[in-house]
C-alpha positions in Angstrom: 74.3 43.7 21.3 72.3 40.5 22.3 72.3 38.7 19.6 76.0 39.8 19.0 76.4 38.0 23.0 74.1 34.8 21.9 75.8 34.5 18.8 79.2 34.5 20.4 78.0 32.9 24.1 80.3 33.2 27.0 82.8 35.4 25.1 80.9 38.3 24.9 79.4 37.9 28.3 81.2 39.8 30.0 81.5 43.1 27.9 78.4 44.8 29.4 79.8 47.3 32.7 77.9 46.1 35.5 75.5 47.8 37.5 77.0 50.9 38.6 77.8 50.7 42.7 76.7 53.1 45.1 78.7 56.5 45.4 81.0 56.9 48.2 83.3 60.0 49.0 85.9 61.7 51.6 86.4 64.5 52.0 89.6 65.8 53.4 90.7 69.6 54.7 92.7 71.8 57.1 92.1 71.6 60.8 90.0 74.7 61.7 92.2 77.7 63.2 90.4 78.9 66.6 92.4 81.6 66.9 89.9 82.9 64.0 86.6 81.5 64.7 84.6 81.5 63.1 86.4 81.7 60.0 88.0 78.3 59.0 84.8 76.6 60.7 82.3 74.2 58.4 79.3 76.2 59.8 75.9 74.9 57.3 75.5 77.8 54.8 73.2 80.6 55.2 69.7 79.5 54.4 70.7 76.4 53.8 68.2 75.5 56.0 64.8 78.1 53.5 66.5 76.2 50.6 66.0 73.0 51.7 62.4 74.2 53.1 61.4 75.8 49.4 61.1 78.5 51.4 64.4 80.9 49.8 61.7 83.6 48.1 64.0 84.2 44.5 62.6 86.8 42.2 59.8 85.4 41.2 58.6 84.9 44.3 58.3 88.9 44.2 54.0 88.9 45.1 52.0 90.1 41.8 49.8 93.4 41.8 46.5 93.8 41.2 46.5 93.5 37.5 49.7 92.8 36.4 50.7 90.8 33.5 52.9 88.3 31.8 55.3 88.1 29.0 56.7 86.1 26.7 59.4 85.8 24.1 58.9 85.9 20.6 61.6 84.2 18.8 63.5 83.9 15.1 62.7 80.4 14.3 65.2 81.3 11.5 69.4 82.1 11.5 69.2 84.7 8.8 66.5 86.5 6.7 64.3 89.9 6.7 61.4 90.4 8.4 58.7 91.3 6.6 56.1 91.3 9.0 54.1 90.0 11.9 50.6 88.9 11.8 49.5 88.6 15.1 45.5 87.9 15.0 46.1 84.4 15.7 47.3 85.3 19.4 44.5 88.4 19.6 41.8 85.5 19.6 43.7 84.3 22.5 41.8 85.0 25.9 44.3 86.8 28.0 46.6 88.5 25.0 47.2 91.9 26.0 49.9 93.2 23.0 53.1 92.4 21.9 56.0 94.9 21.9 58.4 95.1 19.4 61.3 97.8 18.6 58.9 100.3 17.5 57.7 100.3 21.4 60.8 101.2 22.9 60.8 104.9 24.0 64.7 105.1 24.4 67.8 103.3 22.8 67.0 99.4 21.0 70.0 98.0 22.3 69.9 94.7 24.5 73.6 94.8 26.3 74.6 97.5 26.6 77.9 97.1 28.2 79.6 99.3 25.2 77.1 102.2 25.0 80.1 103.4 22.6 79.0 103.2 18.7 82.2 102.4 17.5 81.6 99.3 19.8 78.4 98.4 18.4 79.1 95.1 16.5 79.3 93.5 20.4 76.4 95.2 21.4 73.2 93.2 19.7 69.6 94.9 19.9 66.9 94.3 22.4 64.2 93.4 19.3 65.5 92.7 15.9 64.0 95.0 13.3 64.7 95.1 9.9 66.3 91.1 9.6 67.3 88.4 12.4 70.5 87.2 12.5 70.0 84.3 14.4 67.9 81.2 15.4 66.5 82.5 19.3 66.9 85.7 18.5 64.1 88.0 20.3 62.2 90.2 18.0 59.4 90.7 20.5 57.5 90.5 23.5 53.9 89.4 24.2 52.5 90.7 27.1 48.8 88.6 28.6 47.0 88.4 31.8 48.3 85.3 32.8 51.3 83.3 32.0 50.3 80.7 29.9 48.0 82.6 28.4 51.3 84.7 27.1 53.1 81.6 26.1 50.2 80.5 23.7 50.1 83.7 21.8 53.8 84.3 21.3 53.6 81.1 19.5 50.5 82.0 18.1 52.5 84.6 16.7 54.1 84.5 12.3 56.9 86.2 11.9 56.7 86.4 7.5 60.2 86.4 6.3 62.6 87.8 3.6 65.3 86.1 1.6 69.2 86.8 3.8 71.4 88.7 2.0 73.7 85.8 2.3 73.3 82.8 3.6 73.7 81.6 7.4 77.1 80.6 9.0 76.6 78.1 11.6 80.1 76.5 11.9 83.8 77.5 12.2 84.7 76.0 9.5 81.7 77.9 7.4 83.8 80.9 9.3 87.1 80.0 8.5 86.1 79.6 4.4 83.5 82.4 4.5 86.7 84.9 6.1 84.0 85.6 8.4 85.7 87.0 11.5 85.3 89.4 14.1 87.5 91.9 14.3 89.0 92.4 17.7 92.3 93.2 18.4 91.2 97.2 19.5 89.6 95.8 22.4 92.9 93.3 23.4 95.7 96.5 24.3 98.1 94.1 26.0 98.5 91.6 23.7 99.8 91.7 20.2 97.3 91.7 17.0 97.3 87.8 15.5 99.9 87.6 12.0 97.0 85.3 10.6 93.5 86.6 9.9 94.5 90.1 9.2 95.5 91.3 12.6 91.5 90.3 13.7 92.3 87.9 16.0 95.2 88.8 19.4 98.6 86.5 20.0 100.6 85.9 23.0 103.8 84.3 22.0 107.2 83.9 24.4 109.5 87.0 24.0 112.5 86.6 22.1 112.2 83.5 20.5 111.4 83.0 16.4 108.7 80.1 17.1 109.6 78.7 13.3 113.2 78.7 14.1 111.8 76.6 17.3 110.3 74.3 15.7 112.4 74.0 12.6 115.4 72.9 15.6 112.9 70.2 17.4 114.5 66.5 16.9 110.6 65.8 16.0 107.3 67.7 15.0 103.7 66.7 14.8 102.2 68.8 12.1 98.5 70.0 11.4 97.2 68.4 14.3 92.8 69.6 15.1 91.4 69.3 18.4 87.7 70.5 19.2 86.1 71.8 22.2 82.4 72.1 22.3 79.8 74.8 24.1 77.8 73.9 27.5 74.4 75.8 28.8 74.5 77.3 32.2 71.6 75.0 33.0 70.4 77.0 36.0 68.1 76.3 38.2 65.9 79.3 38.3 65.1 80.7 34.5 65.9 84.1 33.9 62.9 86.3 35.9 62.8 89.7 36.0 59.7 91.9 37.4 59.4 95.3 36.7 56.7 98.2 37.2 56.4 102.2 37.3 57.2 103.6 39.8 57.0 107.7 39.7 58.7 110.7 37.2 58.5 108.1 34.5 60.9 105.1 35.7 60.3 101.3 37.1 61.6 99.7 40.1 63.2 95.9 39.0 63.9 92.4 40.6 65.8 90.8 38.9 67.4 87.5 38.8 71.1 89.4 37.8 74.9 88.9 38.2 75.3 92.9 37.6 72.3 94.7 39.9 74.5 98.4 37.9 74.3 96.8 34.2 70.5 96.5 35.0 69.9 99.7 35.7 72.1 101.3 32.6 70.6 99.3 30.7 66.3 99.6 32.1 68.1 103.1 32.0 68.6 104.0 28.6 66.4 101.6 26.6 63.1 103.9 29.1 65.1 107.2 28.3 65.3 108.0 31.6 67.7 109.2 34.2 69.4 106.5 36.3 68.3 107.4 39.6 65.4 106.9 39.2 65.2 103.4 38.0 65.9 100.8 40.9 66.9 97.3 40.6 66.9 94.9 43.6 68.5 90.8 44.1 68.3 88.9 47.0 69.9 85.3 45.4 70.0 83.6 42.3 69.5 79.7 41.8 72.3 79.0 40.3 74.4 82.0 37.1 76.6 80.6 35.8 77.5 83.1 34.0 74.6 82.6 32.4 72.5 85.7 34.4 74.7 88.8 33.1 74.1 90.1 30.1 72.4 87.2 29.4 69.6 88.6 32.0 69.0 92.4 30.7 66.1 91.2 27.4 64.2 90.0 30.2 64.8 93.1 32.3 64.4 95.2 29.7 61.5 94.0 27.9 59.6 93.8 31.3 60.4 97.8 31.8 59.1 98.8 28.6 56.1 96.5 28.8 54.8 98.4 32.5 55.9 101.7 30.5 53.8 101.1 27.4 50.9 98.9 30.1 51.6 101.1 33.3 51.6 97.8 35.2 54.1 96.0 36.7 55.3 93.4 34.1 56.4 89.5 35.1 58.6 88.5 32.4 60.3 84.5 33.5 61.5 82.8 30.5 60.7 78.7 30.1 63.7 76.0 30.1 62.5 75.8 26.5 63.2 79.6 25.1 66.3 79.7 27.9 67.6 77.4 26.2 66.8 79.1 22.7 68.0 82.2 23.3 70.9 82.1 25.6 73.5 80.8 24.2 76.4 79.5 26.6 80.2 78.6 26.1 82.5 79.2 23.3 82.5 76.4 20.6 86.4 76.6 19.6 88.5 74.9 17.1 92.6 74.4 17.3 94.6 73.5 15.0 98.3 73.2 16.0 102.0 72.0 15.5 104.6 70.6 18.2 107.7 70.4 18.8 109.2 68.1 21.2 112.1 65.4 21.7 112.1 61.2 22.6 112.2 61.9 26.0 108.8 63.7 25.8 110.0 67.8 26.4 107.9 69.7 24.7 110.0 72.4 22.5 107.7 74.9 20.8 104.3 75.0 20.6 102.8 77.0 17.2 98.4 77.0 17.8 95.6 79.0 16.2 92.7 78.9 18.1 88.8 80.0 16.7 86.0 80.8 19.3 82.8 81.1 17.7 80.8 83.3 18.5 77.7 85.3 17.3 76.6 87.7 14.6 77.1 90.1 18.2 79.9 89.3 20.4 78.2 90.7 23.2 80.6 89.2 26.5 81.6 86.5 25.1 85.0 87.6 24.2 85.3 87.1 27.5 86.2 83.8 26.8 90.1 85.1 25.4 90.9 85.7 28.8 90.6 82.6 30.6 92.6 81.4 26.9 95.0 83.5 27.1 95.8 84.8 30.5 97.8 80.4 31.0 97.9 79.1 28.2 100.9 77.2 28.6 99.4 75.7 32.2 102.6 74.3 34.7 104.7 73.4 32.1 108.1 75.1 31.0 107.6 75.1 27.2 110.6 77.6 25.5 108.6 78.7 22.5 104.8 79.1 22.1 103.3 81.2 19.5 99.0 80.9 20.5 96.8 83.3 17.6 93.0 83.5 19.0 90.4 84.5 16.6 86.6 84.8 17.3 84.6 84.2 14.4 81.5 85.6 13.7 78.5 83.2 12.8 74.3 82.8 13.1 73.8 80.9 16.4 72.9 82.7 19.8 75.3 84.6 21.2 77.9 82.6 23.0 78.5 84.5 26.7 80.8 83.7 29.8 80.2 80.3 31.1 82.0 79.1 34.5 85.4 79.5 33.9 85.7 81.2 30.8 87.8 80.6 28.5 89.6 78.5 31.1 88.0 74.6 30.7 88.5 75.1 26.6 92.7 76.3 27.6 93.5 73.2 30.1 92.1 70.3 28.2 93.8 71.8 25.0 97.2 72.2 26.8 96.8 68.9 27.9 95.7 67.0 25.0 99.5 68.0 23.8 100.9 66.7 26.4 98.4 64.1 25.7 99.6 63.8 21.9 103.4 64.1 22.6 103.1 61.0 24.7 101.3 58.8 22.3 103.7 59.6 19.5 106.6 58.8 22.3 105.1 56.1 23.8 105.6 57.3 27.1 103.2 57.4 30.1 101.5 60.6 30.3 101.8 61.3 33.8 105.8 60.7 33.0 105.2 64.0 30.1 103.3 65.8 32.6 106.5 65.7 35.1 108.9 65.8 32.4 107.8 69.4 31.5 106.3 70.9 34.4 108.1 74.8 35.5 110.1 74.9 38.4 111.1 78.2 40.3 114.4 77.9 41.2 114.4 76.7 45.4 113.3 80.4 47.1 113.5 82.8 44.0 111.1 83.1 41.4 111.0 81.1 38.1 108.9 82.5 35.4 106.6 81.3 32.1 107.3 80.9 28.7 104.9 83.9 28.2 106.8 85.7 31.5 104.8 85.5 34.1 106.7 85.4 37.5 106.1 82.4 39.8 107.3 83.0 43.7 108.8 79.2 44.3 107.0 80.5 47.8 103.7 80.7 46.3 104.1 77.7 43.4 102.1 75.0 45.7 101.8 72.7 42.7 105.2 69.8 42.6 103.7 69.6 46.1 100.6 68.8 45.4 101.5 66.4 42.6 103.5 64.7 44.3 100.7 64.7 47.6 98.4 63.2 45.6 100.4 60.3 44.1 101.4 59.4 47.2 97.2 59.7 48.6 96.0 57.9 45.5 98.1 55.3 45.1 99.1 56.0 41.5 101.3 53.4 41.3 98.7 51.0 42.0 96.1 52.2 40.4 98.3 52.1 36.9 99.0 48.8 37.8 95.7 47.6 38.6 94.5 49.3 35.4 96.9 47.3 33.5 95.4 43.6 34.9 92.3 44.3 34.2 92.8 45.4 30.5 95.2 41.7 30.5 91.8 40.4 31.4 88.9 41.4 29.8 88.8 41.5 26.2 85.7 43.8 25.4 86.1 46.1 28.8 88.9 48.2 29.4 90.4 50.9 32.4 91.9 54.0 31.4 93.7 55.9 34.6 95.3 60.0 33.5 96.4 62.4 36.1 96.2 65.8 35.3 97.5 69.4 37.1 95.8 72.7 36.7 96.4 76.1 37.4 94.3 79.1 37.4 94.8 82.5 37.0 92.8 85.4 39.3 92.9 89.3 40.3 91.2 90.4 43.0 90.1 93.9 42.8 89.1 96.4 45.8 85.6 96.1 46.4 82.8 98.1 48.9 80.8 97.5 51.9 78.5 99.0 54.2 78.0 97.2 58.3 75.4 98.1 60.2 75.0 97.3 64.0 71.4 97.8 64.9 70.9 98.9 69.2 69.9 95.2 70.0 73.6 94.3 68.5 72.1 92.2 64.8 74.6 92.9 62.1 73.5 93.6 58.4 75.8 93.9 56.0 75.4 95.5 52.1 78.0 93.4 50.3 79.5 93.7 47.0 78.2 90.7 45.5 75.5 88.1 44.7 75.0 84.8 46.6 74.0 83.1 43.1 74.5 79.6 45.6 78.3 79.5 46.1 78.5 80.5 50.0 79.0 84.6 49.5 76.5 85.5 52.1 78.0 82.6 54.5 81.7 83.8 54.3 80.4 87.5 54.5 78.4 85.9 58.1 81.7 84.3 59.3 84.5 87.4 58.2 81.9 90.1 60.0 81.7 87.9 63.0 85.2 87.3 63.3 86.1 90.7 63.2 83.8 92.5 65.5 84.5 90.1 68.0 87.8 92.1 68.4 85.8 94.8 70.4 85.5 92.4 72.6 87.8 91.5 75.9 91.1 89.0 75.3 89.2 85.3 76.0 85.5 86.6 75.4 83.7 84.1 72.7 83.7 85.0 68.8 80.5 86.3 67.9 77.6 83.9 66.6 77.1 84.6 63.0 74.0 84.4 62.9 73.3 87.5 64.0 74.1 88.7 61.1 72.6 88.9 57.7 73.4 89.8 54.5 71.0 93.3 52.4 69.5 92.6 49.3 71.8 93.8 45.9 70.2 97.6 45.7 71.0 100.0 43.0 70.2 102.0 45.6 71.6 100.4 49.1 74.9 100.4 47.3 75.7 101.2 43.7 78.7 100.5 41.6 79.6 96.7 41.8 80.0 95.5 38.4 79.4 92.5 38.4 79.7 89.3 40.3 81.6 86.5 39.0 85.4 85.7 38.6 85.7 83.2 41.3 86.8 86.1 43.4 84.1 88.4 44.5 83.9 86.5 47.7 87.3 87.2 48.5 86.2 91.0 47.7 84.0 91.1 49.3 84.9 89.6 52.9 87.8 92.5 52.7 85.4 95.1 52.1 83.6 93.9 55.4 86.7 93.4 57.0 87.6 97.1 57.0 83.5 98.5 58.1 84.1 96.3 60.9 87.8 97.8 61.5 86.6 100.7 61.9 83.2 99.8 63.6 86.0 98.4 66.6 88.0 100.9 66.8 85.1 103.6 67.6 83.2 100.4 70.2 86.5 99.6 71.5 87.3 103.7 72.3 83.3 104.4 73.6 84.4 100.8 75.7 87.5 102.6 77.5 85.4 105.9 77.9 82.7 104.5 80.1 85.5 102.4 81.8 83.4 99.2 80.9 85.9 97.0 81.9 88.1 94.0 80.9 84.7 91.3 81.4 81.3 92.2 79.2 79.1 91.3 76.7 78.2 92.0 72.8 75.3 93.7 74.7 76.3 94.9 77.4 79.3 97.1 74.5 75.8 98.0 72.4 74.1 99.1 74.9 76.7 101.4 76.0 77.1 102.7 72.3 73.6 104.2 72.1 73.5 104.8 68.9 69.9 105.5 68.2 71.0 109.2 66.4 74.4 109.2 67.1 75.1 112.7 67.3 73.9 112.3 70.9 77.0 112.7 73.0 78.6 109.4 74.1 76.2 107.8 71.0 78.5 105.7 69.1 77.7 106.2 64.7 76.9 101.5 64.8 77.3 102.3 60.6 80.5 102.1 58.6 81.1 102.0 54.4 84.5 101.3 53.5 86.5 99.9 51.0 88.2 96.8 51.0 91.5 95.3 50.0 94.1 92.8 51.2 97.4 93.9 51.3 99.4 90.7 49.5 102.5 88.3 52.1 105.4 90.1 52.8 104.2 93.7 51.0 103.7 95.6 53.6 100.8 97.9 52.1 97.9 96.3 50.1 97.4 97.0 46.4 95.4 98.4 43.7 94.4 94.0 42.8 95.5 91.4 43.8 96.8 88.6 41.5 97.3 85.2 42.2 97.5 81.3 41.2 96.0 78.9 42.8 96.6 74.9 41.5 95.2 71.6 41.5 95.4 68.3 40.6 93.1 65.1 39.5 93.4 61.8 39.7 91.0 59.5 37.6 90.0 56.1 36.6 86.9 55.1 34.3 86.3 51.9 32.8 84.8 51.6 28.6 82.3 49.2 27.3 84.0 48.7 23.8 80.7 46.8 22.2 78.3 50.2 23.4 80.3 52.8 24.2 78.9 52.8 27.6 82.0 54.4 29.8 81.5 54.7 34.0 83.7 57.2 36.2 85.1 54.6 38.5 87.0 57.0 40.8 88.0 61.1 41.5 90.9 62.1 44.0 91.4 65.4 44.4 93.9 67.4 45.9 93.1 71.1 45.8 94.3 74.5 47.0 92.2 76.5 48.6 94.9 78.6 51.2 93.4 79.3 54.2 89.9 78.4 53.5 87.2 80.4 55.3 84.7 77.5 55.2 86.1 74.3 54.1 82.1 72.9 53.8 81.4 75.6 51.3 84.9 74.6 49.6 84.9 71.6 49.3 80.6 72.2 48.0 81.9 74.2 45.1 84.8 71.7 44.5 82.8 69.0 43.9 80.1 71.0 42.4 82.7 72.6 40.1 84.2 69.3 39.0 81.1 67.9 38.3 79.8 71.1 36.0 83.4 70.3 34.2 82.3 66.7 33.9 79.4 67.7 32.1 81.2 69.8 30.0 83.2 66.8 28.6 81.0 63.6 28.8 77.4 64.5 27.9 76.6 67.7 27.0 76.0 68.0 23.8 75.0 70.8 21.6 73.5 70.4 18.6 72.9 73.6 16.0 70.2 72.5 12.9 71.4 72.8 9.6 69.4 74.4 7.7 67.2 76.9 10.3 70.4 77.0 12.9 67.9 76.5 15.2 69.1 74.9 18.8 68.4 70.9 17.9 69.0 70.1 21.8 66.2 72.8 23.3 65.1 70.6 26.5 65.9 68.3 28.7 65.1 65.4 26.9 67.6 66.0 24.7 70.4 68.3 26.5 71.9 66.1 29.4 73.8 67.4 31.8 75.8 64.6 34.3 73.2 62.7 36.4 73.9 60.5 39.2 75.0 57.6 36.9 78.0 60.4 35.5 79.2 60.5 39.6 82.5 58.8 40.2 81.7 55.7 42.2 84.8 57.0 45.0 84.7 60.6 45.1 88.0 61.5 47.5 88.2 65.8 47.8 91.0 67.5 49.3 92.0 70.6 50.3 95.9 71.7 50.0 96.8 71.8 54.1 99.5 74.7 55.5 98.8 76.7 52.7 101.3 79.2 51.8 99.6 82.9 52.7 99.3 85.6 49.8 97.6 87.8 51.5 98.4 89.0 54.5 95.9 88.2 57.3 93.3 85.8 57.7 91.9 86.3 54.9 93.9 84.9 52.8 91.8 81.7 50.8 91.6 81.7 46.9 89.3 80.5 44.5 86.9 78.2 44.2 84.0 78.3 42.5 85.9 77.8 39.3 89.3 77.0 39.1 87.9 72.4 40.1 86.6 72.4 36.8 89.9 72.2 34.9 89.9 69.2 37.1 87.5 67.1 34.9 89.9 67.0 32.4 91.2 63.9 34.4 88.1 61.6 33.0 87.9 62.7 29.5 91.8 61.6 29.1 91.2 58.9 30.7 88.7 57.4 28.4 90.9 58.3 26.2 93.7 56.2 28.0 90.4 53.3 27.7 89.3 54.0 24.4 92.4 53.9 22.5 93.7 50.3 24.7 90.6 49.3 23.6 91.3 49.8 19.6 95.2 48.7 20.1 93.7 45.0 22.0 91.2 44.7 18.9 93.4 45.3 16.5 91.7 48.3 15.7 94.1 51.3 16.5 94.5 54.0 13.9 97.7 55.9 12.8 99.3 58.0 14.7 97.5 60.0 17.8 94.0 60.8 17.3 92.0 62.8 20.3 88.8 61.3 21.9 87.1 65.4 21.8 84.6 66.5 23.7 81.1 65.7 24.9 83.0 62.0 25.3 79.4 60.3 25.0 79.3 56.5 24.6 78.9 57.0 19.9 81.7 59.1 20.8 83.9 56.0 22.9 82.4 54.1 20.3 84.1 56.0 17.4 87.3 56.1 19.2 86.9 51.9 20.1 86.6 51.6 16.0 83.1 50.7 16.1 83.2 49.5 12.2 85.8 47.3 13.0 84.6 45.9 16.4 81.4 45.2 14.3 83.5 43.4 11.4 85.1 41.4 13.7 82.1 40.2 15.6 81.1 39.0 12.6 83.8 37.2 11.3 84.7 35.0 14.8 80.8 34.6 15.4 
């Protein structure tokens, strides 16, 4: 690059991007509502100070027992092959080595997931330890136990697995799976969907009712066929590694502390692997250092392995994965490949879309099939497309098992439909934002609209048009477009792009349970139905409990201080049957359950206050002192514990529903700059507007919005997952090669706003909307802005390809150079030099 600059002199001096500016940001949120304090207030997250000081306890902080052992995984280094033998002689020479655990040591069922214990679904559930053969690199073959962590890691590297020839070559890509017909037969798992018309019915299909897609495509004025788009995998990259500590308990059972999104799954899995009753297995967790879906089923393997080790040795076993082993074992988001045909008109209206989507799964489905829920819930996003047919399949590959990753299936769905919009815009010559507006769903005013897939969209709750218009005005979209056009005219080697995208995210909140305990000193403990993963669940629970219990005080009293409330550890003993934490709605469900408990307690406390004539002026301390409560059986004592199930009431319906389903909406605008010579790219500004409903805590929700956006930014810009083509091992299994977004990726100007006066979708104060995953969709604005800038650079340099060529994620500098047409640029430089 420097040599070319010297040859060309000042002509190329301006191509290199200037040094990045220090990021500046702005946050805007609804004015807190004093009527429901401390709800709606931006109070700091619970334990934030402990976390900042490094004193917040996590699973790996569980104290070591005397004589405790440490575990390290023995992983397959081949994608396929038979296991002919395991040589531990070199490992045995390492001081501190104790033993190797394999499938032969498992006293119960050698299953690694146990999400589906039904034998008919064995293709879903992988073994805990490989038995006769291996099906992917990174598969757990055994577990080394040693007297120290370093000895365990050294010994695991010293163990030699002797491989035999595989019955068939490894399938390492979606294209290879399609060519060999390697598909998981998933249609029986999705009775709500039709079997696919392709792939022998192995996949599933959603389509417009009573519409012939072939006929609709034939009638479209313009049609583009055989288009292709790819979407990459993404690792979870939680800060806390997978960790489990297990020790023997009485009756042949165990106790387990695990970094797990579901203590119930851990209990069920350990009991089955050990062959003991579930009553003899106790699992707990306090908080997680991030999870993003990676600590659901994947967290079972360390826990189950440690449980087997604890029973076999009679000692505490600690299994904490190092980062490189975590990379090797834990597959992330499903890669996706889409082939599609699209019919449209000259004014940019999309009339028909026929798409086939292939998602990469491992040799066992495990929980990767959940990606299809996100892909099928709203593949049309906010667009009114009359004729749709979308078919989805899960291809079987010899890669680490894919699993839910923040917003499973949703980012793929968002980028696929927005790419179609970009495709139509490119072929019609219209601005992409204008094509989006032309296709946006518009329910009748005050009525109920419907998507092409038959989902009702009430106009009262459909905030998308308002969000779109408000963001266009607040960010100055027209001025941004004009500024970008002027910059591009004045600069040959640096180009800018701007993009505005909408998002729709479908959610459901199920009934949850909780227990609220008031102690005699007035402090409160809540056993809640979710795991604190960093999403602020405990903070919102504390605010909800403080608000709801304040109703027991006389009118005009100050609300209770949320610091009186503490969240209990998640435990299979204190509050079982909580499924898992995920889907972005656990906080809402937990708060509704806590509200139900508090309403029961308030009723008891107010009745006692009336009975004891406390009058109309008393404090919380006086109220609790009057309640007694030590034995709750003596005359006059009040039972200060309540266990309830809670569910909100959909607005206007008058009664709780079995589950609450709703959509949430947002929009984002991004401006980027690229260097046509190096592929370097910069995110200059991002403006987001997102509908959180009646936010319970705007500080938490803003943090989640920003975090989700940056998580998506990593998927789309930097996080390239590599697979060795010979052995199928992870070629990006370290942070040297796998690049999460850093400071350089953060927008130089970052404005995040929460929609004000959002209509209530649930009666009462807890009418918030999910925020953990939906804003991730808005990161696609950056990808399509980069596509716009790259396309402009290619056009200006005479390197533009014919037709529409998308910029697929991750948009690394190499990908940007390829989109610009780097080979053509090189030839141009040589000619001009």
